[in-house]
mmCIF file of the N, C-alpha and C atoms, coordinates in Angstrom:
data_MODEL
# 
_entry.id   MODEL 
# 
loop_
_atom_site.group_PDB 
_atom_site.id 
_atom_site.type_symbol 
_atom_site.label_atom_id 
_atom_site.label_alt_id 
_atom_site.label_comp_id 
_atom_site.label_asym_id 
_atom_site.label_entity_id 
_atom_site.label_seq_id 
_atom_site.pdbx_PDB_ins_code 
_atom_site.Cartn_x 
_atom_site.Cartn_y 
_atom_site.Cartn_z 
_atom_site.occupancy 
_atom_site.B_iso_or_equiv 
_atom_site.pdbx_formal_charge 
_atom_site.auth_seq_id 
_atom_site.auth_comp_id 
_atom_site.auth_asym_id 
_atom_site.auth_atom_id 
_atom_site.pdbx_PDB_model_num 
ATOM 1   N N  . MET A 1 1  ? 128.290 68.815 66.641 1.00 0.00 ? 1  MET A N  1 
ATOM 2   C CA . MET A 1 1  ? 127.397 69.718 67.318 1.00 0.00 ? 1  MET A CA 1 
ATOM 3   C C  . MET A 1 1  ? 127.740 71.146 66.917 1.00 0.00 ? 1  MET A C  1 
ATOM 4   N N  . ARG A 1 2  ? 126.753 71.890 66.497 1.00 0.00 ? 2  ARG A N  1 
ATOM 5   C CA . ARG A 1 2  ? 126.955 73.280 66.111 1.00 0.00 ? 2  ARG A CA 1 
ATOM 6   C C  . ARG A 1 2  ? 126.511 74.194 67.234 1.00 0.00 ? 2  ARG A C  1 
ATOM 7   N N  . LEU A 1 3  ? 127.264 75.244 67.436 1.00 0.00 ? 3  LEU A N  1 
ATOM 8   C CA . LEU A 1 3  ? 126.878 76.252 68.413 1.00 0.00 ? 3  LEU A CA 1 
ATOM 9   C C  . LEU A 1 3  ? 125.878 77.193 67.771 1.00 0.00 ? 3  LEU A C  1 
ATOM 10  N N  . LYS A 1 4  ? 124.792 77.423 68.446 1.00 0.00 ? 4  LYS A N  1 
ATOM 11  C CA . LYS A 1 4  ? 123.769 78.309 67.923 1.00 0.00 ? 4  LYS A CA 1 
ATOM 12  C C  . LYS A 1 4  ? 124.126 79.741 68.296 1.00 0.00 ? 4  LYS A C  1 
ATOM 13  N N  . MET A 1 5  ? 124.254 80.578 67.297 1.00 0.00 ? 5  MET A N  1 
ATOM 14  C CA . MET A 1 5  ? 124.568 81.980 67.520 1.00 0.00 ? 5  MET A CA 1 
ATOM 15  C C  . MET A 1 5  ? 123.272 82.726 67.804 1.00 0.00 ? 5  MET A C  1 
ATOM 16  N N  . LEU A 1 6  ? 123.162 83.293 68.968 1.00 0.00 ? 6  LEU A N  1 
ATOM 17  C CA . LEU A 1 6  ? 121.974 84.041 69.337 1.00 0.00 ? 6  LEU A CA 1 
ATOM 18  C C  . LEU A 1 6  ? 122.263 85.528 69.236 1.00 0.00 ? 6  LEU A C  1 
ATOM 19  N N  . GLN A 1 7  ? 121.439 86.217 68.514 1.00 0.00 ? 7  GLN A N  1 
ATOM 20  C CA . GLN A 1 7  ? 121.587 87.655 68.389 1.00 0.00 ? 7  GLN A CA 1 
ATOM 21  C C  . GLN A 1 7  ? 120.769 88.331 69.485 1.00 0.00 ? 7  GLN A C  1 
ATOM 22  N N  . PRO A 1 8  ? 121.363 89.237 70.250 1.00 0.00 ? 8  PRO A N  1 
ATOM 23  C CA . PRO A 1 8  ? 120.571 89.949 71.243 1.00 0.00 ? 8  PRO A CA 1 
ATOM 24  C C  . PRO A 1 8  ? 119.511 90.789 70.535 1.00 0.00 ? 8  PRO A C  1 
ATOM 25  N N  . SER A 1 9  ? 118.332 90.810 71.086 1.00 0.00 ? 9  SER A N  1 
ATOM 26  C CA . SER A 1 9  ? 117.249 91.545 70.446 1.00 0.00 ? 9  SER A CA 1 
ATOM 27  C C  . SER A 1 9  ? 116.480 92.350 71.479 1.00 0.00 ? 9  SER A C  1 
ATOM 28  N N  . ALA A 1 10 ? 115.730 93.328 70.988 1.00 0.00 ? 10 ALA A N  1 
ATOM 29  C CA . ALA A 1 10 ? 114.904 94.143 71.870 1.00 0.00 ? 10 ALA A CA 1 
ATOM 30  C C  . ALA A 1 10 ? 113.724 93.344 72.389 1.00 0.00 ? 10 ALA A C  1 
ATOM 31  N N  . VAL A 1 11 ? 113.284 92.356 71.613 1.00 0.00 ? 11 VAL A N  1 
ATOM 32  C CA . VAL A 1 11 ? 112.148 91.532 72.013 1.00 0.00 ? 11 VAL A CA 1 
ATOM 33  C C  . VAL A 1 11 ? 112.532 90.613 73.161 1.00 0.00 ? 11 VAL A C  1 
ATOM 34  N N  . ASN A 1 12 ? 113.695 90.015 73.078 1.00 0.00 ? 12 ASN A N  1 
ATOM 35  C CA . ASN A 1 12 ? 114.134 89.077 74.102 1.00 0.00 ? 12 ASN A CA 1 
ATOM 36  C C  . ASN A 1 12 ? 115.545 89.458 74.550 1.00 0.00 ? 12 ASN A C  1 
ATOM 37  N N  . PRO A 1 13 ? 115.686 90.424 75.450 1.00 0.00 ? 13 PRO A N  1 
ATOM 38  C CA . PRO A 1 13 ? 117.018 90.880 75.848 1.00 0.00 ? 13 PRO A CA 1 
ATOM 39  C C  . PRO A 1 13 ? 117.770 89.885 76.731 1.00 0.00 ? 13 PRO A C  1 
ATOM 40  N N  . SER A 1 14 ? 117.101 88.828 77.192 1.00 0.00 ? 14 SER A N  1 
ATOM 41  C CA . SER A 1 14 ? 117.778 87.865 78.053 1.00 0.00 ? 14 SER A CA 1 
ATOM 42  C C  . SER A 1 14 ? 118.735 86.970 77.282 1.00 0.00 ? 14 SER A C  1 
ATOM 43  N N  . LYS A 1 15 ? 118.564 86.889 75.963 1.00 0.00 ? 15 LYS A N  1 
ATOM 44  C CA . LYS A 1 15 ? 119.456 86.067 75.150 1.00 0.00 ? 15 LYS A CA 1 
ATOM 45  C C  . LYS A 1 15 ? 120.817 86.744 75.043 1.00 0.00 ? 15 LYS A C  1 
ATOM 46  N N  . LYS A 1 16 ? 121.861 85.962 75.214 1.00 0.00 ? 16 LYS A N  1 
ATOM 47  C CA . LYS A 1 16 ? 123.214 86.488 75.091 1.00 0.00 ? 16 LYS A CA 1 
ATOM 48  C C  . LYS A 1 16 ? 123.838 85.933 73.825 1.00 0.00 ? 16 LYS A C  1 
ATOM 49  N N  . SER A 1 17 ? 124.684 86.702 73.207 1.00 0.00 ? 17 SER A N  1 
ATOM 50  C CA . SER A 1 17 ? 125.381 86.211 72.033 1.00 0.00 ? 17 SER A CA 1 
ATOM 51  C C  . SER A 1 17 ? 126.502 85.279 72.474 1.00 0.00 ? 17 SER A C  1 
ATOM 52  N N  . TRP A 1 18 ? 126.983 84.470 71.551 1.00 0.00 ? 18 TRP A N  1 
ATOM 53  C CA . TRP A 1 18 ? 128.039 83.505 71.836 1.00 0.00 ? 18 TRP A CA 1 
ATOM 54  C C  . TRP A 1 18 ? 129.297 84.222 72.302 1.00 0.00 ? 18 TRP A C  1 
ATOM 55  N N  . VAL A 1 19 ? 129.572 85.401 71.763 1.00 0.00 ? 19 VAL A N  1 
ATOM 56  C CA . VAL A 1 19 ? 130.763 86.160 72.139 1.00 0.00 ? 19 VAL A CA 1 
ATOM 57  C C  . VAL A 1 19 ? 130.674 86.590 73.600 1.00 0.00 ? 19 VAL A C  1 
ATOM 58  N N  . GLU A 1 20 ? 129.506 87.025 74.035 1.00 0.00 ? 20 GLU A N  1 
ATOM 59  C CA . GLU A 1 20 ? 129.340 87.436 75.426 1.00 0.00 ? 20 GLU A CA 1 
ATOM 60  C C  . GLU A 1 20 ? 129.507 86.260 76.372 1.00 0.00 ? 20 GLU A C  1 
ATOM 61  N N  . VAL A 1 21 ? 129.005 85.102 75.982 1.00 0.00 ? 21 VAL A N  1 
ATOM 62  C CA . VAL A 1 21 ? 129.124 83.910 76.824 1.00 0.00 ? 21 VAL A CA 1 
ATOM 63  C C  . VAL A 1 21 ? 130.583 83.499 76.942 1.00 0.00 ? 21 VAL A C  1 
ATOM 64  N N  . MET A 1 22 ? 131.323 83.513 75.835 1.00 0.00 ? 22 MET A N  1 
ATOM 65  C CA . MET A 1 22 ? 132.731 83.122 75.853 1.00 0.00 ? 22 MET A CA 1 
ATOM 66  C C  . MET A 1 22 ? 133.577 84.137 76.615 1.00 0.00 ? 22 MET A C  1 
ATOM 67  N N  . ALA A 1 23 ? 133.191 85.401 76.609 1.00 0.00 ? 23 ALA A N  1 
ATOM 68  C CA . ALA A 1 23 ? 133.963 86.418 77.318 1.00 0.00 ? 23 ALA A CA 1 
ATOM 69  C C  . ALA A 1 23 ? 133.889 86.201 78.821 1.00 0.00 ? 23 ALA A C  1 
ATOM 70  N N  . ASN A 1 24 ? 132.780 85.657 79.309 1.00 0.00 ? 24 ASN A N  1 
ATOM 71  C CA . ASN A 1 24 ? 132.611 85.439 80.738 1.00 0.00 ? 24 ASN A CA 1 
ATOM 72  C C  . ASN A 1 24 ? 133.140 84.083 81.194 1.00 0.00 ? 24 ASN A C  1 
ATOM 73  N N  . ALA A 1 25 ? 133.442 83.179 80.273 1.00 0.00 ? 25 ALA A N  1 
ATOM 74  C CA . ALA A 1 25 ? 133.877 81.829 80.632 1.00 0.00 ? 25 ALA A CA 1 
ATOM 75  C C  . ALA A 1 25 ? 135.342 81.835 81.071 1.00 0.00 ? 25 ALA A C  1 
ATOM 76  N N  . LYS A 1 26 ? 135.679 80.942 82.005 1.00 0.00 ? 26 LYS A N  1 
ATOM 77  C CA . LYS A 1 26 ? 137.070 80.781 82.421 1.00 0.00 ? 26 LYS A CA 1 
ATOM 78  C C  . LYS A 1 26 ? 137.807 80.008 81.335 1.00 0.00 ? 26 LYS A C  1 
ATOM 79  N N  . THR A 1 27 ? 139.079 80.330 81.161 1.00 0.00 ? 27 THR A N  1 
ATOM 80  C CA . THR A 1 27 ? 139.863 79.662 80.130 1.00 0.00 ? 27 THR A CA 1 
ATOM 81  C C  . THR A 1 27 ? 141.150 79.093 80.720 1.00 0.00 ? 27 THR A C  1 
ATOM 82  N N  . ILE A 1 28 ? 141.717 78.149 79.978 1.00 0.00 ? 28 ILE A N  1 
ATOM 83  C CA . ILE A 1 28 ? 142.967 77.494 80.351 1.00 0.00 ? 28 ILE A CA 1 
ATOM 84  C C  . ILE A 1 28 ? 143.887 77.551 79.140 1.00 0.00 ? 28 ILE A C  1 
ATOM 85  N N  . LYS A 1 29 ? 145.167 77.827 79.365 1.00 0.00 ? 29 LYS A N  1 
ATOM 86  C CA . LYS A 1 29 ? 146.153 77.759 78.291 1.00 0.00 ? 29 LYS A CA 1 
ATOM 87  C C  . LYS A 1 29 ? 146.799 76.381 78.334 1.00 0.00 ? 29 LYS A C  1 
ATOM 88  N N  . VAL A 1 30 ? 146.788 75.691 77.196 1.00 0.00 ? 30 VAL A N  1 
ATOM 89  C CA . VAL A 1 30 ? 147.357 74.348 77.096 1.00 0.00 ? 30 VAL A CA 1 
ATOM 90  C C  . VAL A 1 30 ? 148.446 74.380 76.035 1.00 0.00 ? 30 VAL A C  1 
ATOM 91  N N  . THR A 1 31 ? 149.631 73.863 76.372 1.00 0.00 ? 31 THR A N  1 
ATOM 92  C CA . THR A 1 31 ? 150.764 73.822 75.450 1.00 0.00 ? 31 THR A CA 1 
ATOM 93  C C  . THR A 1 31 ? 151.197 72.381 75.248 1.00 0.00 ? 31 THR A C  1 
ATOM 94  N N  . LEU A 1 32 ? 151.377 71.982 73.995 1.00 0.00 ? 32 LEU A N  1 
ATOM 95  C CA . LEU A 1 32 ? 151.865 70.639 73.680 1.00 0.00 ? 32 LEU A CA 1 
ATOM 96  C C  . LEU A 1 32 ? 153.376 70.621 73.879 1.00 0.00 ? 32 LEU A C  1 
ATOM 97  N N  . THR A 1 33 ? 153.865 69.770 74.795 1.00 0.00 ? 33 THR A N  1 
ATOM 98  C CA . THR A 1 33 ? 155.291 69.739 75.112 1.00 0.00 ? 33 THR A CA 1 
ATOM 99  C C  . THR A 1 33 ? 155.991 68.499 74.572 1.00 0.00 ? 33 THR A C  1 
ATOM 100 N N  . ARG A 1 34 ? 155.234 67.433 74.299 1.00 0.00 ? 34 ARG A N  1 
ATOM 101 C CA . ARG A 1 34 ? 155.820 66.209 73.754 1.00 0.00 ? 34 ARG A CA 1 
ATOM 102 C C  . ARG A 1 34 ? 155.004 65.761 72.557 1.00 0.00 ? 34 ARG A C  1 
ATOM 103 N N  . SER A 1 35 ? 155.617 64.967 71.702 1.00 0.00 ? 35 SER A N  1 
ATOM 104 C CA . SER A 1 35 ? 154.953 64.497 70.494 1.00 0.00 ? 35 SER A CA 1 
ATOM 105 C C  . SER A 1 35 ? 153.996 63.350 70.804 1.00 0.00 ? 35 SER A C  1 
ATOM 106 N N  . PRO A 1 36 ? 152.821 63.344 70.169 1.00 0.00 ? 36 PRO A N  1 
ATOM 107 C CA . PRO A 1 36 ? 151.893 62.227 70.366 1.00 0.00 ? 36 PRO A CA 1 
ATOM 108 C C  . PRO A 1 36 ? 152.222 61.008 69.503 1.00 0.00 ? 36 PRO A C  1 
ATOM 109 N N  . ILE A 1 37 ? 153.322 61.043 68.752 1.00 0.00 ? 37 ILE A N  1 
ATOM 110 C CA . ILE A 1 37 ? 153.719 59.886 67.950 1.00 0.00 ? 37 ILE A CA 1 
ATOM 111 C C  . ILE A 1 37 ? 154.057 58.739 68.894 1.00 0.00 ? 37 ILE A C  1 
ATOM 112 N N  . GLY A 1 38 ? 153.507 57.579 68.639 1.00 0.00 ? 38 GLY A N  1 
ATOM 113 C CA . GLY A 1 38 ? 153.746 56.416 69.479 1.00 0.00 ? 38 GLY A CA 1 
ATOM 114 C C  . GLY A 1 38 ? 152.760 56.292 70.623 1.00 0.00 ? 38 GLY A C  1 
ATOM 115 N N  . CYS A 1 39 ? 151.854 57.243 70.754 1.00 0.00 ? 39 CYS A N  1 
ATOM 116 C CA . CYS A 1 39 ? 150.838 57.189 71.811 1.00 0.00 ? 39 CYS A CA 1 
ATOM 117 C C  . CYS A 1 39 ? 149.638 56.387 71.327 1.00 0.00 ? 39 CYS A C  1 
ATOM 118 N N  . GLN A 1 40 ? 148.752 56.093 72.254 1.00 0.00 ? 40 GLN A N  1 
ATOM 119 C CA . GLN A 1 40 ? 147.521 55.396 71.908 1.00 0.00 ? 40 GLN A CA 1 
ATOM 120 C C  . GLN A 1 40 ? 146.668 56.285 71.005 1.00 0.00 ? 40 GLN A C  1 
ATOM 121 N N  . PRO A 1 41 ? 145.894 55.672 70.103 1.00 0.00 ? 41 PRO A N  1 
ATOM 122 C CA . PRO A 1 41 ? 145.051 56.468 69.201 1.00 0.00 ? 41 PRO A CA 1 
ATOM 123 C C  . PRO A 1 41 ? 144.073 57.392 69.931 1.00 0.00 ? 41 PRO A C  1 
ATOM 124 N N  . LYS A 1 42 ? 143.537 56.962 71.068 1.00 0.00 ? 42 LYS A N  1 
ATOM 125 C CA . LYS A 1 42 ? 142.621 57.819 71.826 1.00 0.00 ? 42 LYS A CA 1 
ATOM 126 C C  . LYS A 1 42 ? 143.335 59.064 72.338 1.00 0.00 ? 42 LYS A C  1 
ATOM 127 N N  . HIS A 1 43 ? 144.591 58.925 72.699 1.00 0.00 ? 43 HIS A N  1 
ATOM 128 C CA . HIS A 1 43 ? 145.357 60.066 73.193 1.00 0.00 ? 43 HIS A CA 1 
ATOM 129 C C  . HIS A 1 43 ? 145.641 61.046 72.055 1.00 0.00 ? 43 HIS A C  1 
ATOM 130 N N  . LYS A 1 44 ? 145.924 60.518 70.866 1.00 0.00 ? 44 LYS A N  1 
ATOM 131 C CA . LYS A 1 44 ? 146.139 61.388 69.709 1.00 0.00 ? 44 LYS A CA 1 
ATOM 132 C C  . LYS A 1 44 ? 144.876 62.183 69.396 1.00 0.00 ? 44 LYS A C  1 
ATOM 133 N N  . LEU A 1 45 ? 143.718 61.529 69.530 1.00 0.00 ? 45 LEU A N  1 
ATOM 134 C CA . LEU A 1 45 ? 142.453 62.216 69.281 1.00 0.00 ? 45 LEU A CA 1 
ATOM 135 C C  . LEU A 1 45 ? 142.196 63.303 70.319 1.00 0.00 ? 45 LEU A C  1 
ATOM 136 N N  . CYS A 1 46 ? 142.601 63.076 71.558 1.00 0.00 ? 46 CYS A N  1 
ATOM 137 C CA . CYS A 1 46 ? 142.443 64.102 72.598 1.00 0.00 ? 46 CYS A CA 1 
ATOM 138 C C  . CYS A 1 46 ? 143.303 65.322 72.287 1.00 0.00 ? 46 CYS A C  1 
ATOM 139 N N  . VAL A 1 47 ? 144.527 65.091 71.833 1.00 0.00 ? 47 VAL A N  1 
ATOM 140 C CA . VAL A 1 47 ? 145.415 66.200 71.469 1.00 0.00 ? 47 VAL A CA 1 
ATOM 141 C C  . VAL A 1 47 ? 144.798 66.987 70.317 1.00 0.00 ? 47 VAL A C  1 
ATOM 142 N N  . LYS A 1 48 ? 144.264 66.272 69.335 1.00 0.00 ? 48 LYS A N  1 
ATOM 143 C CA . LYS A 1 48 ? 143.620 66.926 68.197 1.00 0.00 ? 48 LYS A CA 1 
ATOM 144 C C  . LYS A 1 48 ? 142.364 67.672 68.641 1.00 0.00 ? 48 LYS A C  1 
ATOM 145 N N  . GLY A 1 49 ? 141.609 67.079 69.561 1.00 0.00 ? 49 GLY A N  1 
ATOM 146 C CA . GLY A 1 49 ? 140.395 67.707 70.071 1.00 0.00 ? 49 GLY A CA 1 
ATOM 147 C C  . GLY A 1 49 ? 140.668 68.977 70.856 1.00 0.00 ? 49 GLY A C  1 
ATOM 148 N N  . LEU A 1 50 ? 141.823 69.049 71.476 1.00 0.00 ? 50 LEU A N  1 
ATOM 149 C CA . LEU A 1 50 ? 142.212 70.265 72.194 1.00 0.00 ? 50 LEU A CA 1 
ATOM 150 C C  . LEU A 1 50 ? 142.675 71.362 71.234 1.00 0.00 ? 50 LEU A C  1 
ATOM 151 N N  . GLY A 1 51 ? 142.892 71.002 69.969 1.00 0.00 ? 51 GLY A N  1 
ATOM 152 C CA . GLY A 1 51 ? 143.310 71.991 68.979 1.00 0.00 ? 51 GLY A CA 1 
ATOM 153 C C  . GLY A 1 51 ? 144.808 72.158 68.890 1.00 0.00 ? 51 GLY A C  1 
ATOM 154 N N  . LEU A 1 52 ? 145.561 71.216 69.452 1.00 0.00 ? 52 LEU A N  1 
ATOM 155 C CA . LEU A 1 52 ? 147.020 71.303 69.440 1.00 0.00 ? 52 LEU A CA 1 
ATOM 156 C C  . LEU A 1 52 ? 147.562 70.643 68.179 1.00 0.00 ? 52 LEU A C  1 
ATOM 157 N N  . ARG A 1 53 ? 148.535 71.289 67.538 1.00 0.00 ? 53 ARG A N  1 
ATOM 158 C CA . ARG A 1 53 ? 149.061 70.782 66.277 1.00 0.00 ? 53 ARG A CA 1 
ATOM 159 C C  . ARG A 1 53 ? 150.531 70.374 66.365 1.00 0.00 ? 53 ARG A C  1 
ATOM 160 N N  . LYS A 1 54 ? 151.392 71.283 66.792 1.00 0.00 ? 54 LYS A N  1 
ATOM 161 C CA . LYS A 1 54 ? 152.833 71.023 66.830 1.00 0.00 ? 54 LYS A CA 1 
ATOM 162 C C  . LYS A 1 54 ? 153.335 71.132 68.258 1.00 0.00 ? 54 LYS A C  1 
ATOM 163 N N  . ILE A 1 55 ? 154.539 70.631 68.495 1.00 0.00 ? 55 ILE A N  1 
ATOM 164 C CA . ILE A 1 55 ? 155.174 70.802 69.798 1.00 0.00 ? 55 ILE A CA 1 
ATOM 165 C C  . ILE A 1 55 ? 155.420 72.299 69.998 1.00 0.00 ? 55 ILE A C  1 
ATOM 166 N N  . GLY A 1 56 ? 155.044 72.796 71.160 1.00 0.00 ? 56 GLY A N  1 
ATOM 167 C CA . GLY A 1 56 ? 155.189 74.213 71.459 1.00 0.00 ? 56 GLY A CA 1 
ATOM 168 C C  . GLY A 1 56 ? 153.959 75.036 71.116 1.00 0.00 ? 56 GLY A C  1 
ATOM 169 N N  . HIS A 1 57 ? 152.974 74.425 70.457 1.00 0.00 ? 57 HIS A N  1 
ATOM 170 C CA . HIS A 1 57 ? 151.742 75.132 70.094 1.00 0.00 ? 57 HIS A CA 1 
ATOM 171 C C  . HIS A 1 57 ? 150.887 75.328 71.341 1.00 0.00 ? 57 HIS A C  1 
ATOM 172 N N  . THR A 1 58 ? 150.407 76.536 71.558 1.00 0.00 ? 58 THR A N  1 
ATOM 173 C CA . THR A 1 58 ? 149.588 76.867 72.720 1.00 0.00 ? 58 THR A CA 1 
ATOM 174 C C  . THR A 1 58 ? 148.203 77.289 72.262 1.00 0.00 ? 58 THR A C  1 
ATOM 175 N N  . VAL A 1 59 ? 147.189 76.762 72.941 1.00 0.00 ? 59 VAL A N  1 
ATOM 176 C CA . VAL A 1 59 ? 145.810 77.157 72.669 1.00 0.00 ? 59 VAL A CA 1 
ATOM 177 C C  . VAL A 1 59 ? 145.143 77.560 73.974 1.00 0.00 ? 59 VAL A C  1 
ATOM 178 N N  . GLU A 1 60 ? 144.139 78.405 73.866 1.00 0.00 ? 60 GLU A N  1 
ATOM 179 C CA . GLU A 1 60 ? 143.361 78.816 75.021 1.00 0.00 ? 60 GLU A CA 1 
ATOM 180 C C  . GLU A 1 60 ? 141.980 78.194 74.868 1.00 0.00 ? 60 GLU A C  1 
ATOM 181 N N  . VAL A 1 61 ? 141.627 77.312 75.798 1.00 0.00 ? 61 VAL A N  1 
ATOM 182 C CA . VAL A 1 61 ? 140.360 76.589 75.724 1.00 0.00 ? 61 VAL A CA 1 
ATOM 183 C C  . VAL A 1 61 ? 139.499 76.917 76.937 1.00 0.00 ? 61 VAL A C  1 
ATOM 184 N N  . GLU A 1 62 ? 138.197 76.699 76.782 1.00 0.00 ? 62 GLU A N  1 
ATOM 185 C CA . GLU A 1 62 ? 137.250 76.944 77.861 1.00 0.00 ? 62 GLU A CA 1 
ATOM 186 C C  . GLU A 1 62 ? 137.439 75.884 78.944 1.00 0.00 ? 62 GLU A C  1 
ATOM 187 N N  . ASP A 1 63 ? 137.311 76.285 80.194 1.00 0.00 ? 63 ASP A N  1 
ATOM 188 C CA . ASP A 1 63 ? 137.482 75.370 81.324 1.00 0.00 ? 63 ASP A CA 1 
ATOM 189 C C  . ASP A 1 63 ? 136.165 74.646 81.599 1.00 0.00 ? 63 ASP A C  1 
ATOM 190 N N  . THR A 1 64 ? 136.028 73.448 81.014 1.00 0.00 ? 64 THR A N  1 
ATOM 191 C CA . THR A 1 64 ? 134.839 72.621 81.218 1.00 0.00 ? 64 THR A CA 1 
ATOM 192 C C  . THR A 1 64 ? 135.284 71.241 81.690 1.00 0.00 ? 64 THR A C  1 
ATOM 193 N N  . PRO A 1 65 ? 134.376 70.456 82.261 1.00 0.00 ? 65 PRO A N  1 
ATOM 194 C CA . PRO A 1 65 ? 134.749 69.106 82.693 1.00 0.00 ? 65 PRO A CA 1 
ATOM 195 C C  . PRO A 1 65 ? 135.242 68.222 81.543 1.00 0.00 ? 65 PRO A C  1 
ATOM 196 N N  . SER A 1 66 ? 134.675 68.375 80.351 1.00 0.00 ? 66 SER A N  1 
ATOM 197 C CA . SER A 1 66 ? 135.117 67.553 79.227 1.00 0.00 ? 66 SER A CA 1 
ATOM 198 C C  . SER A 1 66 ? 136.539 67.913 78.797 1.00 0.00 ? 66 SER A C  1 
ATOM 199 N N  . ILE A 1 67 ? 136.856 69.191 78.793 1.00 0.00 ? 67 ILE A N  1 
ATOM 200 C CA . ILE A 1 67 ? 138.218 69.630 78.459 1.00 0.00 ? 67 ILE A CA 1 
ATOM 201 C C  . ILE A 1 67 ? 139.187 69.155 79.531 1.00 0.00 ? 67 ILE A C  1 
ATOM 202 N N  . ARG A 1 68 ? 138.788 69.266 80.799 1.00 0.00 ? 68 ARG A N  1 
ATOM 203 C CA . ARG A 1 68 ? 139.637 68.784 81.899 1.00 0.00 ? 68 ARG A CA 1 
ATOM 204 C C  . ARG A 1 68 ? 139.909 67.287 81.758 1.00 0.00 ? 68 ARG A C  1 
ATOM 205 N N  . GLY A 1 69 ? 138.907 66.529 81.325 1.00 0.00 ? 69 GLY A N  1 
ATOM 206 C CA . GLY A 1 69 ? 139.096 65.095 81.121 1.00 0.00 ? 69 GLY A CA 1 
ATOM 207 C C  . GLY A 1 69 ? 140.096 64.802 80.020 1.00 0.00 ? 69 GLY A C  1 
ATOM 208 N N  . MET A 1 70 ? 140.029 65.566 78.923 1.00 0.00 ? 70 MET A N  1 
ATOM 209 C CA . MET A 1 70 ? 140.988 65.379 77.831 1.00 0.00 ? 70 MET A CA 1 
ATOM 210 C C  . MET A 1 70 ? 142.395 65.733 78.292 1.00 0.00 ? 70 MET A C  1 
ATOM 211 N N  . ILE A 1 71 ? 142.516 66.816 79.055 1.00 0.00 ? 71 ILE A N  1 
ATOM 212 C CA . ILE A 1 71 ? 143.831 67.219 79.563 1.00 0.00 ? 71 ILE A CA 1 
ATOM 213 C C  . ILE A 1 71 ? 144.372 66.159 80.516 1.00 0.00 ? 71 ILE A C  1 
ATOM 214 N N  . ASN A 1 72 ? 143.506 65.611 81.356 1.00 0.00 ? 72 ASN A N  1 
ATOM 215 C CA . ASN A 1 72 ? 143.922 64.577 82.302 1.00 0.00 ? 72 ASN A CA 1 
ATOM 216 C C  . ASN A 1 72 ? 144.412 63.326 81.579 1.00 0.00 ? 72 ASN A C  1 
ATOM 217 N N  . ARG A 1 73 ? 143.790 62.997 80.459 1.00 0.00 ? 73 ARG A N  1 
ATOM 218 C CA . ARG A 1 73 ? 144.176 61.802 79.711 1.00 0.00 ? 73 ARG A CA 1 
ATOM 219 C C  . ARG A 1 73 ? 145.560 61.956 79.085 1.00 0.00 ? 73 ARG A C  1 
ATOM 220 N N  . VAL A 1 74 ? 145.894 63.159 78.641 1.00 0.00 ? 74 VAL A N  1 
ATOM 221 C CA . VAL A 1 74 ? 147.184 63.381 77.970 1.00 0.00 ? 74 VAL A CA 1 
ATOM 222 C C  . VAL A 1 74 ? 148.093 64.287 78.801 1.00 0.00 ? 74 VAL A C  1 
ATOM 223 N N  . ASN A 1 75 ? 148.004 64.184 80.118 1.00 0.00 ? 75 ASN A N  1 
ATOM 224 C CA . ASN A 1 75 ? 148.773 65.077 80.995 1.00 0.00 ? 75 ASN A CA 1 
ATOM 225 C C  . ASN A 1 75 ? 150.279 64.921 80.836 1.00 0.00 ? 75 ASN A C  1 
ATOM 226 N N  . TYR A 1 76 ? 150.741 63.801 80.316 1.00 0.00 ? 76 TYR A N  1 
ATOM 227 C CA . TYR A 1 76 ? 152.173 63.591 80.111 1.00 0.00 ? 76 TYR A CA 1 
ATOM 228 C C  . TYR A 1 76 ? 152.662 64.237 78.811 1.00 0.00 ? 76 TYR A C  1 
ATOM 229 N N  . LEU A 1 77 ? 151.742 64.763 78.001 1.00 0.00 ? 77 LEU A N  1 
ATOM 230 C CA . LEU A 1 77 ? 152.105 65.403 76.739 1.00 0.00 ? 77 LEU A CA 1 
ATOM 231 C C  . LEU A 1 77 ? 151.950 66.920 76.765 1.00 0.00 ? 77 LEU A C  1 
ATOM 232 N N  . VAL A 1 78 ? 151.200 67.436 77.735 1.00 0.00 ? 78 VAL A N  1 
ATOM 233 C CA . VAL A 1 78 ? 150.859 68.858 77.724 1.00 0.00 ? 78 VAL A CA 1 
ATOM 234 C C  . VAL A 1 78 ? 151.269 69.551 79.015 1.00 0.00 ? 78 VAL A C  1 
ATOM 235 N N  . GLN A 1 79 ? 151.338 70.870 78.926 1.00 0.00 ? 79 GLN A N  1 
ATOM 236 C CA . GLN A 1 79 ? 151.569 71.722 80.090 1.00 0.00 ? 79 GLN A CA 1 
ATOM 237 C C  . GLN A 1 79 ? 150.368 72.655 80.191 1.00 0.00 ? 79 GLN A C  1 
ATOM 238 N N  . VAL A 1 80 ? 149.824 72.796 81.395 1.00 0.00 ? 80 VAL A N  1 
ATOM 239 C CA . VAL A 1 80 ? 148.598 73.560 81.597 1.00 0.00 ? 80 VAL A CA 1 
ATOM 240 C C  . VAL A 1 80 ? 148.891 74.797 82.433 1.00 0.00 ? 80 VAL A C  1 
ATOM 241 N N  . GLU A 1 81 ? 148.331 75.927 82.002 1.00 0.00 ? 81 GLU A N  1 
ATOM 242 C CA . GLU A 1 81 ? 148.458 77.183 82.739 1.00 0.00 ? 81 GLU A CA 1 
ATOM 243 C C  . GLU A 1 81 ? 147.058 77.757 82.914 1.00 0.00 ? 81 GLU A C  1 
ATOM 244 N N  . GLU A 1 82 ? 146.641 77.914 84.167 1.00 0.00 ? 82 GLU A N  1 
ATOM 245 C CA . GLU A 1 82 ? 145.308 78.447 84.439 1.00 0.00 ? 82 GLU A CA 1 
ATOM 246 C C  . GLU A 1 82 ? 145.367 79.961 84.508 1.00 0.00 ? 82 GLU A C  1 
ATOM 247 N N  . ASN A 1 83 ? 144.333 80.604 83.980 1.00 0.00 ? 83 ASN A N  1 
ATOM 248 C CA . ASN A 1 83 ? 144.264 82.078 83.989 1.00 0.00 ? 83 ASN A CA 1 
ATOM 249 C C  . ASN A 1 83 ? 143.539 82.555 85.206 1.00 0.00 ? 83 ASN A C  1 
# 
């Protein structure tokens, strides 16, 4: 799925750019604390989907139900900090 970049225009000022939408969204900091080696393949995919690469790597992701579900699935591998 590609995100459609909307340029604000004088014709349609109600459209917001992707940057403006992300600036207003709540975010969560997620840190990988344990290795996904030996975990179920679905759990490894969740770690990859969150954008985590190495132990100690921290990413800031948007707080959505789908992200919360991925975090819940691999809660024994990650540490979560809400902003």
